[in-house]
N, C-alpha and C positions, 0 to 999 in steps of 0.2 A: 559675711559677704561684703566685698568691697563696695564702696559708694552706696551704702544702705539707704541713706536719705533720698538719693536720686531715684533708686529703684522703687522705693516705697511710694514716692510722690508720683512717678509715672504710672504705677499700677493703680493708685487711687484715682488718678485722672481718667484712665481708661475704664475703670469700674463704673463711672457715671453713665456709660453707654450700655451697661448690662441690662438685658431684657428688651432692648430695642431691635426690631427687625430691619428698620431702615434708618438712615442717618440724614439729618437735615443740615442746612448750611449753618444754622445757629448752633447745633451740636458741635460741628467741626470747629467753629470759631472759639467756642468755650474750651474744647479740648486742646486746641493749638495754643491758646493763651496760657493754659496750665502747663503744657509741655515747655513753653518758653520760660516760664518761671522756674520750673524744675531744673532745666539745663543751666540757666544763668546762676542759680544758687549753687550749682556744682562747679562753677567757675569756667564754663565753656565759653569760648569767645563769642561776642555778640553777633558778629557777621555770620559765623557758622550757625548760630541758633536761628537767625532769621532765614538763612538759606534752607535749613532743615525744616523749619516750621512751614515755610512756603511750599516745599515739596510735599509735605504731609497733607496740607490743606488741598493742594491741587489734585493729588492722587485720590484723596478720600471723596472728593466731589465729582471727579471726572471718570474714574475707573468704575466698572460695573462689578460688584461683588459676586462670587459664585453663588448659584442657586442654593438657598437655605442657609447661607452663612450669616450668623448674627452680626449686627453692626460692630459690637465690641471686638469680635475676632477679626473682622475685616480691617478695622483701623489698627489693631494690634499688629497684624501682619505687615502693614505699611510702615508703622513706626519701627518695627524690628528690621526691615530691609533698609530703611533710611539710616538707622543708627549703625548698622553693620557697614554700610558704605561710607559713613562719616569717619569711623576710626581706622579704616583701611585693612590691609592684609597683614598676616603674620610674617615675620622675618623668616626666610628660608634657612633651615639648619638641618642638613642631612645627617642621618645617623651613620657617620663614617669617620675615618681619621681626619682630623683638622686641628688647626691652631686658632684660638679665639683671643683677641686682645681687648681688655676692658679699659675704658677711659671714663673720666668724670671728675667733678669737683669734689673737694674734701667734704665728707659727711653725707655723700649721696648713697653710700651703702655698697661700694665696690667690693670690699674685702669679704663681707658677708655673702654678697651675690656670687662671688667666685666659687665659694665652697658649696653654695646651694646649687649652682649650675653643675658643678662636678658631681654632686649627689644625684641630680636628675639624670645626667648621662649614664651614671653607674646603674640606675634602674632600667636602662635600656640595653644593658648587656655590654656596654663599652667600658674601657678602663681609662678614667680621666686622671689628670694630674694638675694641681694648682702650682703656679710659679709666682711667688710674691717678690715683686721688685721695688716696693715702696720703701725708700730709705729716708723719706721726708717726714713722715708722721711717726712719732714715738709710739711704740706698742703695736704697730701694724703687723710686724712679724709674729709676735705672740698671739695676736687675735686670729690671724690667718691659720697658724699652726693648730690652735685649739679648735677652730671651726672645721678644719679638714679632718681632725681626729674624730670629731663627732659625726662627720659625714662619712667616715671610713674610706677616705680617698687619699691618693698619694699627694705629698706636699714637698716643695723645695723652697728654701729661702736661706739667706745668710745674714744673721743679725750683726755680724762684725764688718760686713762689706759696705762700702759707701758709693759704689758704682752700679747703678741699676741696670745698665746695659750689660755689664759683665755677669751680673746675677742672672739675667735672662739667658745669656749664652750658656752659662754653667748649668742652669736649670733645665734647659732643653736636652743637654747631654746626660744629666743625671736621671732624667725621667724619659729616656728615649724609648722605653718599652710601652709607654702610655699611648692610647689611641687618640685621646683628646687632650690637648694642652690648653689650659686657661691661664693667661698671663695677666696678673693684676698689676696695674700701674699706680703711681702716686697721684695725688690730687692737690689742688690749691684752693684758696677761697675764691679765686677768680681765674679765668682762662688767661694766664700770664704767658709771656714769651718763653720763659725758661721751662714751663710745663709743656708747651708745644714742642720745643726742641727735644725735651727728654722723651716724650712719646714717640716722636719721629725717629729718634736714635734707636729706641727699643724696637720699633716697628721694622727698621731696616735689618735688625738681627733676627727677629723671630719670624718675619715674613708671614703675617697672619692671613688665614683664609677669610676670617670674618672680624670686623671691628665693631664692638658694641659700646654704646654710650649708656652709662648708668645714671638715671635721673630719679631724684626724690619727688614723689607725687605731690608733696606739700608746696612745691614751687608753682603749681597750677599752670597758668598761661605763660609763665616765665620759661617753661620747658621749650617753647618755640624758639626764643632767642638763643637759649643755651644749645639746643640741637643744631641750629644754623651755624653758630660760631664754631662748634667742634667739627661739624661737617666741612666747613670751609677751610679749617686749619689742618686737621689731620684726617678727615674723611671717616664716615661711619656707615655701616651697613644696616644697623638696626639699633633698637633701644630696649633697655630693661628698666621698667618702672617699679620702684621699690616703695615700701611703706604705704601700700594702698589700703591697709587695714585700719589706718588711724587718721584719715584726712577727708575733708569734704571737698578738697580742691582737685581730687583725682580726675574729674571730668576734664579739667583744663589741661592736665598733663597728657591724658589719653588722646584728646583731639588735636592738641597743638603739634604732636609728633607728626600726624598725617599732613599738616600744612607745610612740613619741611620735605615732603616726598620721601620720608623715611618710613619705617615700619616697626612694630613692636615684637620682640622676641620672647620675653618672659615677663611675668608679673610676680613681685614679691609681696606676700600676703601675711607675713608674721615674722617672728624672731627665730624660730627653729629652722634647722637646715632643710627640713621637709616642706617648709612654707614657701614653696615656689611652684609656679605652674606655667606650662607653655602657653603662650597667648594664642587663643583661637577665637577670632572675632565672633563667629556664629554662636559658639557656646557661651562666651562672655556676655553678649547682649541678651541671649536667651535667659540666662540666670538673672540678669538685671531686671527683666520684665516678668520674672516669676514663672518662666516656662521650663526651667530645669536645664540640666546639662548632663545627659546620659553618658557621653564619652568620658568626661572627667570623673563622673561617679563610678563608672565601670573600672577605670584605671585605679582609682583609690581603693575600691573594694578588692580588686585582684592583688594590689600591693599589700594591703592590710592582711589579707588571708595568707599570703606568702610569708610575711613577717611573723605572723602568729604561728604558722605551721613550723617554721624554722626553730622557734623557741621550744616547741614540744613536738617532736617527730611522732610521738605515740598518738597524737590527737588528729583526727580526720573529721572535718566538718560534715562530710556525708554520713558519718556514723549516726548523727543525730536523727536522720530520717529512716534509719534501719533498726536501731536497737533502743535501749533505754536512754532517756535524756537525763543527764545528771547536772549537778551544780558545777562540775568541772567543765562541761560543755558551755554552760552559761557564762562562766568566768572567761573562757576563751573567746566567746562571742564579744564580750565587753572589751577584751584586749584588742580584738580586731577593730572594734568601733573607735577605740582610742587611737589606733594606728592610722585611721582615716583622716585624723585632724580634727579641728574644732567643729562641734556639732552644728553651729550656725552655718558654716561653709558647706557641710555635707547636706544639710536640709535644702540649701539653695539649689543643689544639683538635682533634687528630686522633682520631676515635672508635677506642677499643680500643688506642691507643698511649700516650697521655699518662699514663694511670693505671698499670696493672699493669706494663707493660714498663718505663716510666721509673723506677718504684719499685725495679726490680732493678739499675739502673745505679749505679755509684759516685757519691758526692756531687760529685766534680769532673769527671764525664763531660762535662757541657755546656761547662765551661771548656776542656777538651781539644779538643772539637769546634770551638769558636770559634777557638782558637789555630791549628788545622789549616787552617781556612778562610782566616785571615789569611795564613798561610804560603803557601798556594796563590796568593793574590792577589799577594803580593810576587814570587813566581816568574813568574807570567804577565806582570806589569809589566816584567820584565827580558827578555822575549822580543821578537823582531822580529815584525812583522806577518806575514811569510812563515812563521815558525815557528808562529804561532797558526793560520794557515790550513792548514798541512800538518804537524801535529805528529808524524806517523809518520816524517817524514824527519829528525827530530832525532837526531843521533848522539852518541857519547861526548864528543867535544871540545866540542860545543854544550852538553851537560849540564854540563860543568865550567865553561864560561863563564857560563851562566845561574845556577848555584849561587853563583859568586863575585859576580855582579852583584846578586843578590837577598839576599845575606848569609845564605843557607841552605845546606843540605848537598846533595850529589849524590843521596843517598838520598831526600830530600824531593822533588827534581825527578823522579826515577824513579817515586816514589809518585803524583805528580800525573799523569804520563803513563799509569800503569796505571789510575788512576781514569778518565781520559779514555777509555781503551779499553773499560772496562766500560760506561760510559754510551753510547758509540757503538754497542756491540754490542746493548744493550737497545733503543735508538732504531731501529736497523735492523730489529728484530723488529716494531716498531710500524708502520714504513713500509709502505704498501701494504695494510694490513689493511682488508678491505672490509666484513666483516659483523660484526654485534653478537656472534654466537657466537664468532668468532675472538677478539674483544676480551675476552670473558668468559673464554675459555680461557687467554688470555695473563695476565690478572689473577690467575686461580687459580694458574697456574704460578708467578708471582712471589710470591704469598702463601706457597706451599709452600716457596719458597726462602728465606723469612725476612723477607718484607715489604719487600724492597728496591725500593720504588716508583719512586725516581728514579734509574734506572740503577745499581742496587746501592748507592745512597747510604744505604739503610735497612738494608743487610745488614752483613756483617762487614768488608768491604774499604774502605768509603767514609768520608768525614768524619762521617757521621751514625751 
């Protein structure tokens, strides 16, 4: 999850109110001071922090909480609303034909972002194309071409040309069948006059519907000055904030954008082409406070299942609830999980799980989990089709052979088989359940056992 330290600190602060039915002025003072420390450490501007904390304090003391609402939930709701208001709205980007121009300083991540955005539009049913016009940075063409290949989107560039305006003109013509054109421009170490002239010349040719500024989250509050300079020079409609997965300064970049009367379009959260998400303030702040983000989670689940289904058209997830559950089903489930992205990001989207529970895990817990999933994949790749179909028939000699073939231990093979048995048992409980009451009873029972929603995979015995 982006801005982990900020989210963990805010959740820890609010947890001090747990168990209280009423909130006193002393409680509010303590919470507000902790919130101020949390936001300042995340590089949020001091004046914004003071304004935000004053609003939280005033509302917490003057507003009357709904009957029966615990003090923590009441203050949590106020903090949520104030943070959503602080970072502003999402940039409007309709899912229709359009041309998007990307600008930004060198090293901000424009080239990677262009391919990521193109991939995102392709998942929405549109045909995107990236036009690479950067003739200033060596390697820009090769990087863009490779990223677009990985994103499986159309690409145009000319490594032998030295006129970016002509490249843009030729690119629009060569990719005329595309629905969305994303034009990547060159950058410099600073907003120099020649860069402004170049962007303006390209802009006159491509006539973009949207101009987006790409900002590296590591610049923190420096995002404010950079956004203002670009807006005054070439005009911007929104911002893409990149590298939010590896910086504590992300709070500065997020909030500084709003001070320029701009908005955020996308967030870059990793190095892969899929590591991009449409910025939605409600869901983003909800995840930050440990409340989950069902919209993002649903989108990732649907995309993961679609990708997994495409790889093997003979496999249908619904079959698991109707017939025999096999190791092939389990392998496809794990592939779908991998397609959803890093586990720590996925957990942040699950209401009530990503925040408090994840905060209690060791720092390397997610790495251990990913390693176990990879080990299980190696083991299943070393099995025969018959063994995947009838795993209960696997004996000691087969376990030894599978362990040797996968380069793992016999203990790991037995651990996989035990995990399979747990998942099979849970799915059998779901099979044949006819009424909503039975389903509700089952879900309550699973929650009481520790939240093992996927066949025990959320409890103590599984890879999660």
